[in-house]
C-alpha positions as protocol buffer text, in pm:
chain_id: "A"
residue {
  index: 1
  type: MET
  ca { x: 7492 y: 17642 z: -16247 }
}
residue {
  index: 2
  type: VAL
  ca { x: 7184 y: 17845 z: -16151 }
}
residue {
  index: 3
  type: PHE
  ca { x: 6875 y: 17812 z: -16365 }
}
residue {
  index: 4
  type: LEU
  ca { x: 6628 y: 18097 z: -16367 }
}
residue {
  index: 5
  type: SER
  ca { x: 6258 y: 18043 z: -16420 }
}
residue {
  index: 6
  type: ASP
  ca { x: 6096 y: 18218 z: -16714 }
}
residue {
  index: 7
  type: SER
  ca { x: 5936 y: 18452 z: -16462 }
}
residue {
  index: 8
  type: ASN
  ca { x: 6277 y: 18557 z: -16325 }
}
residue {
  index: 9
  type: ILE
  ca { x: 6418 y: 18598 z: -16675 }
}
residue {
  index: 10
  type: THR
  ca { x: 6131 y: 18831 z: -16759 }
}
residue {
  index: 11
  type: LYS
  ca { x: 6167 y: 19027 z: -16434 }
}
residue {
  index: 12
  type: ARG
  ca { x: 6543 y: 19062 z: -16479 }
}
residue {
  index: 13
  type: SER
  ca { x: 6494 y: 19181 z: -16836 }
}
residue {
  index: 14
  type: LEU
  ca { x: 6247 y: 19446 z: -16719 }
}
residue {
  index: 15
  type: ALA
  ca { x: 6484 y: 19547 z: -16439 }
}
residue {
  index: 16
  type: SER
  ca { x: 6775 y: 19579 z: -16679 }
}
residue {
  index: 17
  type: ALA
  ca { x: 6564 y: 19789 z: -16914 }
}
residue {
  index: 18
  type: LEU
  ca { x: 6461 y: 20022 z: -16632 }
}
residue {
  index: 19
  type: LYS
  ca { x: 6820 y: 20064 z: -16515 }
}
residue {
  index: 20
  type: SER
  ca { x: 6933 y: 20148 z: -16868 }
}
residue {
  index: 21
  type: LEU
  ca { x: 6651 y: 20397 z: -16917 }
}
residue {
  index: 22
  type: MET
  ca { x: 6733 y: 20566 z: -16586 }
}
residue {
  index: 23
  type: GLU
  ca { x: 7085 y: 20635 z: -16716 }
}
residue {
  index: 24
  type: GLU
  ca { x: 6926 y: 20832 z: -17001 }
}
residue {
  index: 25
  type: MET
  ca { x: 6623 y: 21003 z: -16849 }
}
residue {
  index: 26
  type: PRO
  ca { x: 6460 y: 21092 z: -16517 }
}
residue {
  index: 27
  type: PHE
  ca { x: 6246 y: 20822 z: -16354 }
}
residue {
  index: 28
  type: ALA
  ca { x: 5937 y: 21046 z: -16364 }
}
residue {
  index: 29
  type: LYS
  ca { x: 5952 y: 21055 z: -16744 }
}
residue {
  index: 30
  type: ILE
  ca { x: 5991 y: 20677 z: -16784 }
}
residue {
  index: 31
  type: THR
  ca { x: 5666 y: 20495 z: -16857 }
}
residue {
  index: 32
  type: VAL
  ca { x: 5584 y: 20129 z: -16831 }
}
residue {
  index: 33
  type: GLY
  ca { x: 5555 y: 20140 z: -17210 }
}
residue {
  index: 34
  type: ASP
  ca { x: 5916 y: 20267 z: -17234 }
}
residue {
  index: 35
  type: ILE
  ca { x: 6037 y: 19982 z: -17013 }
}
residue {
  index: 36
  type: CYS
  ca { x: 5849 y: 19723 z: -17216 }
}
residue {
  index: 37
  type: GLU
  ca { x: 5968 y: 19867 z: -17547 }
}
residue {
  index: 38
  type: ALA
  ca { x: 6330 y: 19862 z: -17428 }
}
residue {
  index: 39
  type: CYS
  ca { x: 6313 y: 19485 z: -17372 }
}
residue {
  index: 40
  type: ASN
  ca { x: 6066 y: 19394 z: -17649 }
}
residue {
  index: 41
  type: MET
  ca { x: 5783 y: 19292 z: -17417 }
}
residue {
  index: 42
  type: ASN
  ca { x: 5423 y: 19395 z: -17395 }
}
residue {
  index: 43
  type: ARG
  ca { x: 5260 y: 19583 z: -17111 }
}
residue {
  index: 44
  type: LYS
  ca { x: 5060 y: 19274 z: -17015 }
}
residue {
  index: 45
  type: SER
  ca { x: 5387 y: 19094 z: -16934 }
}
residue {
  index: 46
  type: PHE
  ca { x: 5496 y: 19385 z: -16715 }
}
residue {
  index: 47
  type: TYR
  ca { x: 5170 y: 19400 z: -16523 }
}
residue {
  index: 48
  type: TYR
  ca { x: 5167 y: 19025 z: -16477 }
}
residue {
  index: 49
  type: HIS
  ca { x: 5482 y: 19062 z: -16266 }
}
residue {
  index: 50
  type: PHE
  ca { x: 5465 y: 19415 z: -16120 }
}
residue {
  index: 51
  type: ARG
  ca { x: 5197 y: 19659 z: -16002 }
}
residue {
  index: 52
  type: ASP
  ca { x: 5389 y: 19959 z: -16136 }
}
residue {
  index: 53
  type: LYS
  ca { x: 5741 y: 20086 z: -16199 }
}
residue {
  index: 54
  type: TYR
  ca { x: 5788 y: 20154 z: -15827 }
}
residue {
  index: 55
  type: ASP
  ca { x: 5720 y: 19788 z: -15756 }
}
residue {
  index: 56
  type: LEU
  ca { x: 5990 y: 19700 z: -16011 }
}
residue {
  index: 57
  type: ILE
  ca { x: 6243 y: 19920 z: -15829 }
}
residue {
  index: 58
  type: ASN
  ca { x: 6160 y: 19753 z: -15498 }
}
residue {
  index: 59
  type: TRP
  ca { x: 6195 y: 19412 z: -15662 }
}
residue {
  index: 60
  type: ILE
  ca { x: 6542 y: 19506 z: -15789 }
}
residue {
  index: 61
  type: TYR
  ca { x: 6656 y: 19588 z: -15435 }
}
residue {
  index: 62
  type: ASP
  ca { x: 6483 y: 19286 z: -15282 }
}
residue {
  index: 63
  type: THR
  ca { x: 6641 y: 19054 z: -15538 }
}
residue {
  index: 64
  type: GLU
  ca { x: 6989 y: 19203 z: -15562 }
}
residue {
  index: 65
  type: PHE
  ca { x: 7043 y: 19271 z: -15194 }
}
residue {
  index: 66
  type: ILE
  ca { x: 6781 y: 19127 z: -14960 }
}
residue {
  index: 67
  type: SER
  ca { x: 6770 y: 18778 z: -15107 }
}
residue {
  index: 68
  type: VAL
  ca { x: 7152 y: 18762 z: -15105 }
}
residue {
  index: 69
  type: ALA
  ca { x: 7179 y: 18906 z: -14752 }
}
residue {
  index: 70
  type: ARG
  ca { x: 6933 y: 18649 z: -14616 }
}
residue {
  index: 71
  type: SER
  ca { x: 7173 y: 18373 z: -14711 }
}
residue {
  index: 72
  type: LYS
  ca { x: 7460 y: 18529 z: -14512 }
}
residue {
  index: 73
  type: LEU
  ca { x: 7541 y: 18504 z: -14146 }
}
residue {
  index: 74
  type: TYR
  ca { x: 7636 y: 18840 z: -14001 }
}
residue {
  index: 75
  type: ALA
  ca { x: 7844 y: 18873 z: -13686 }
}
residue {
  index: 76
  type: SER
  ca { x: 7658 y: 19190 z: -13583 }
}
residue {
  index: 77
  type: GLY
  ca { x: 7416 y: 19454 z: -13699 }
}
residue {
  index: 78
  type: TRP
  ca { x: 7713 y: 19664 z: -13807 }
}
residue {
  index: 79
  type: SER
  ca { x: 7840 y: 19393 z: -14042 }
}
residue {
  index: 80
  type: ARG
  ca { x: 7492 y: 19384 z: -14200 }
}
residue {
  index: 81
  type: VAL
  ca { x: 7500 y: 19764 z: -14237 }
}
residue {
  index: 82
  type: ALA
  ca { x: 7850 y: 19738 z: -14388 }
}
residue {
  index: 83
  type: ASP
  ca { x: 7727 y: 19490 z: -14647 }
}
residue {
  index: 84
  type: LEU
  ca { x: 7430 y: 19713 z: -14725 }
}
residue {
  index: 85
  type: CYS
  ca { x: 7651 y: 20020 z: -14769 }
}
residue {
  index: 86
  type: ALA
  ca { x: 7890 y: 19827 z: -14993 }
}
residue {
  index: 87
  type: TYR
  ca { x: 7594 y: 19728 z: -15213 }
}
residue {
  index: 88
  type: PHE
  ca { x: 7469 y: 20088 z: -15238 }
}
residue {
  index: 89
  type: TYR
  ca { x: 7821 y: 20212 z: -15312 }
}
residue {
  index: 90
  type: GLU
  ca { x: 7862 y: 19960 z: -15596 }
}
residue {
  index: 91
  type: ASN
  ca { x: 7523 y: 20064 z: -15736 }
}
residue {
  index: 92
  type: ARG
  ca { x: 7536 y: 20431 z: -15639 }
}
residue {
  index: 93
  type: SER
  ca { x: 7446 y: 20571 z: -15982 }
}
residue {
  index: 94
  type: PHE
  ca { x: 7116 y: 20382 z: -15979 }
}
residue {
  index: 95
  type: TYR
  ca { x: 7033 y: 20435 z: -15609 }
}
residue {
  index: 96
  type: ASN
  ca { x: 7129 y: 20800 z: -15617 }
}
residue {
  index: 97
  type: LYS
  ca { x: 6839 y: 20843 z: -15859 }
}
residue {
  index: 98
  type: VAL
  ca { x: 6607 y: 20595 z: -15689 }
}
residue {
  index: 99
  type: LEU
  ca { x: 6641 y: 20749 z: -15343 }
}
residue {
  index: 100
  type: ALA
  ca { x: 6543 y: 21088 z: -15486 }
}
residue {
  index: 101
  type: ILE
  ca { x: 6203 y: 20955 z: -15595 }
}
residue {
  index: 102
  type: GLU
  ca { x: 5930 y: 21071 z: -15360 }
}
residue {
  index: 103
  type: GLY
  ca { x: 5567 y: 20985 z: -15317 }
}
residue {
  index: 104
  type: GLN
  ca { x: 5347 y: 20686 z: -15265 }
}
residue {
  index: 105
  type: ASN
  ca { x: 5519 y: 20350 z: -15322 }
}
residue {
  index: 106
  type: SER
  ca { x: 5862 y: 20514 z: -15332 }
}
residue {
  index: 107
  type: PHE
  ca { x: 6174 y: 20311 z: -15272 }
}
residue {
  index: 108
  type: SER
  ca { x: 6252 y: 20525 z: -14966 }
}
residue {
  index: 109
  type: ASP
  ca { x: 5930 y: 20407 z: -14799 }
}
residue {
  index: 110
  type: HIS
  ca { x: 6003 y: 20045 z: -14889 }
}
residue {
  index: 111
  type: PHE
  ca { x: 6362 y: 20077 z: -14769 }
}
residue {
  index: 112
  type: ARG
  ca { x: 6257 y: 20243 z: -14441 }
}
residue {
  index: 113
  type: GLU
  ca { x: 6046 y: 19936 z: -14356 }
}
residue {
  index: 114
  type: LEU
  ca { x: 6335 y: 19702 z: -14432 }
}
residue {
  index: 115
  type: ILE
  ca { x: 6609 y: 19900 z: -14258 }
}
residue {
  index: 116
  type: ALA
  ca { x: 6422 y: 19939 z: -13929 }
}
residue {
  index: 117
  type: PRO
  ca { x: 6494 y: 19582 z: -13804 }
}
residue {
  index: 118
  type: VAL
  ca { x: 6861 y: 19617 z: -13899 }
}
residue {
  index: 119
  type: LEU
  ca { x: 6889 y: 19945 z: -13712 }
}
residue {
  index: 120
  type: GLU
  ca { x: 6706 y: 19794 z: -13417 }
}
residue {
  index: 121
  type: GLU
  ca { x: 6976 y: 19527 z: -13399 }
}
residue {
  index: 122
  type: VAL
  ca { x: 7247 y: 19795 z: -13403 }
}
residue {
  index: 123
  type: LEU
  ca { x: 7067 y: 20019 z: -13153 }
}
residue {
  index: 124
  type: ARG
  ca { x: 7006 y: 19736 z: -12906 }
}
residue {
  index: 125
  type: GLU
  ca { x: 7384 y: 19696 z: -12889 }
}
residue {
  index: 126
  type: ILE
  ca { x: 7450 y: 20057 z: -12786 }
}
residue {
  index: 127
  type: LEU
  ca { x: 7143 y: 20229 z: -12640 }
}
residue {
  index: 128
  type: PRO
  ca { x: 7050 y: 20162 z: -12280 }
}
residue {
  index: 129
  type: GLU
  ca { x: 6693 y: 20303 z: -12290 }
}
residue {
  index: 130
  type: LYS
  ca { x: 6493 y: 20007 z: -12417 }
}
residue {
  index: 131
  type: ASP
  ca { x: 6162 y: 20181 z: -12337 }
}
residue {
  index: 132
  type: VAL
  ca { x: 6218 y: 20447 z: -12606 }
}
residue {
  index: 133
  type: LEU
  ca { x: 6371 y: 20212 z: -12862 }
}
residue {
  index: 134
  type: ASP
  ca { x: 6083 y: 20259 z: -13111 }
}
residue {
  index: 135
  type: PHE
  ca { x: 6144 y: 20634 z: -13117 }
}
residue {
  index: 136
  type: HIS
  ca { x: 6517 y: 20578 z: -13174 }
}
residue {
  index: 137
  type: ILE
  ca { x: 6452 y: 20326 z: -13453 }
}
residue {
  index: 138
  type: ASN
  ca { x: 6225 y: 20571 z: -13636 }
}
residue {
  index: 139
  type: PHE
  ca { x: 6459 y: 20862 z: -13579 }
}
residue {
  index: 140
  type: PHE
  ca { x: 6772 y: 20679 z: -13690 }
}
residue {
  index: 141
  type: SER
  ca { x: 6592 y: 20516 z: -13986 }
}
residue {
  index: 142
  type: ASP
  ca { x: 6508 y: 20862 z: -14117 }
}
residue {
  index: 143
  type: ALA
  ca { x: 6857 y: 20989 z: -14036 }
}
residue {
  index: 144
  type: PHE
  ca { x: 7021 y: 20688 z: -14202 }
}
residue {
  index: 145
  type: ILE
  ca { x: 6820 y: 20729 z: -14523 }
}
residue {
  index: 146
  type: CYS
  ca { x: 6897 y: 21101 z: -14535 }
}
residue {
  index: 147
  type: ALA
  ca { x: 7269 y: 21038 z: -14471 }
}
residue {
  index: 148
  type: LEU
  ca { x: 7271 y: 20760 z: -14730 }
}
residue {
  index: 149
  type: GLU
  ca { x: 7119 y: 20991 z: -14994 }
}
residue {
  index: 150
  type: ARG
  ca { x: 7369 y: 21267 z: -14917 }
}
residue {
  index: 151
  type: TRP
  ca { x: 7661 y: 21020 z: -14921 }
}
residue {
  index: 152
  type: LEU
  ca { x: 7563 y: 20874 z: -15259 }
}
residue {
  index: 153
  type: ARG
  ca { x: 7506 y: 21220 z: -15412 }
}
residue {
  index: 154
  type: ASP
  ca { x: 7847 y: 21348 z: -15304 }
}
residue {
  index: 155
  type: LYS
  ca { x: 8082 y: 21379 z: -15603 }
}
residue {
  index: 156
  type: ASN
  ca { x: 8364 y: 21266 z: -15373 }
}
residue {
  index: 157
  type: CYS
  ca { x: 8166 y: 20977 z: -15227 }
}
residue {
  index: 158
  type: VAL
  ca { x: 8390 y: 20818 z: -14962 }
}
residue {
  index: 159
  type: PRO
  ca { x: 8427 y: 20439 z: -14961 }
}
residue {
  index: 160
  type: PRO
  ca { x: 8169 y: 20247 z: -14758 }
}
residue {
  index: 161
  type: GLU
  ca { x: 8416 y: 20172 z: -14478 }
}
residue {
  index: 162
  type: GLU
  ca { x: 8464 y: 20545 z: -14414 }
}
residue {
  index: 163
  type: PHE
  ca { x: 8090 y: 20612 z: -14431 }
}
residue {
  index: 164
  type: ILE
  ca { x: 8023 y: 20336 z: -14177 }
}
residue {
  index: 165
  type: ALA
  ca { x: 8291 y: 20470 z: -13945 }
}
residue {
  index: 166
  type: LEU
  ca { x: 8114 y: 20808 z: -13956 }
}
residue {
  index: 167
  type: LEU
  ca { x: 7778 y: 20643 z: -13883 }
}
residue {
  index: 168
  type: GLN
  ca { x: 7928 y: 20453 z: -13590 }
}
residue {
  index: 169
  type: SER
  ca { x: 8080 y: 20769 z: -13446 }
}
residue {
  index: 170
  type: CYS
  ca { x: 7743 y: 20947 z: -13465 }
}
residue {
  index: 171
  type: LEU
  ca { x: 7568 y: 20665 z: -13281 }
}
residue {
  index: 172
  type: GLN
  ca { x: 7844 y: 20635 z: -13022 }
}
residue {
  index: 173
  type: ILE
  ca { x: 7821 y: 21007 z: -12949 }
}
residue {
  index: 174
  type: ALA
  ca { x: 7441 y: 20982 z: -12919 }
}
residue {
  index: 175
  type: ALA
  ca { x: 7470 y: 20681 z: -12688 }
}
residue {
  index: 176
  type: ALA
  ca { x: 7732 y: 20850 z: -12469 }
}
residue {
  index: 177
  type: ARG
  ca { x: 7526 y: 21167 z: -12442 }
}
residue {
  index: 178
  type: SER
  ca { x: 7208 y: 20976 z: -12355 }
}
residue {
  index: 179
  type: GLN
  ca { x: 7389 y: 20816 z: -12060 }
}
residue {
  index: 180
  type: ASN
  ca { x: 7487 y: 21161 z: -11929 }
}
residue {
  index: 181
  type: PHE
  ca { x: 7127 y: 21292 z: -11917 }
}
């Protein structure tokens, strides 16, 4: 049995409230007051745990995926990407909305920082030019986030296994072409 601290109970309650509100209204229209009202808390409780509603979104991802992923042993970078895509697929309604949020402190910025090391692991396996690896990591991080958004928005969103196969084929083509230059 897992026991949650009062702090985690509060954070999870705020997260649940935000997720519910996002099913009803756009994120831009949701205020911290709305989140607090939805879970019968005061604003002081919210600000004790989070800087703003963007911080809450990042906490949701960090708690639901990152903390779980850290406890797993992955055979390769691709297996980590597969797990990540499965998580986004299961939570696509929420992340479809979250990835569309732009601006300072957006989830996309937070995610870009976290996905870069994973993509570096994948790219080290297939790209021979180690001296331009930073460029490739930045390029493919942006490409991955854009592809992820498009995939989750698609009404006929393919299962994660198919999406990953498409990603792999793109990288294999890029790697093969870079060897021919």
